[in-house]
Phi, psi and omega in degrees: 000322180297318182297321179295316179297319175298316179298318178298315179298313180297317177295321178294318180295318179298321183288329179285334184260106184280004180289133183204158183256355177233172181286149168255146183225145170238131183235148173215099184066229179273352177278145178209158174229129180245129178251129179253163175264001177284150180298146174299130178245357184281108180299325181290328176285312181300331175291342184264346182258164180296142180306323180284353181241000183306320181290346180275345184278139178239163187287148175207159175222157179222145169243116177230123177052039177083359178255144180261141180228148175257139179213172171228158185216161169209160179277140172224098184068235183263016180233160169263122178264122182250139175237125181267159181299334178273004177098345176301154179223160179198166175229150174226125178301134184302330181290347177273352180269133180234150176300143177278116186259018178294144180274000000 
């Protein structure tokens, strides 16, 4: 029982800490969103977010219906909040994001 409790605590800690050294990805069919741990560099996205939160945003990319999009993201509770260069926004539950295992 203790081992199970330790596993639950470790899993909860890992879910709460968004630090990672590789990309996280969410997929739905051929569409995908990739979240990086690198700082957001998109001036058009950073111009759309609050001055007090700019440092929290990290780089992201998305593929939708064969088109590529640049975005930035930050964690908000249990979701990743994305802001795209065209002003669109979206959220992805953190539990839907998986490490990208591409070599």
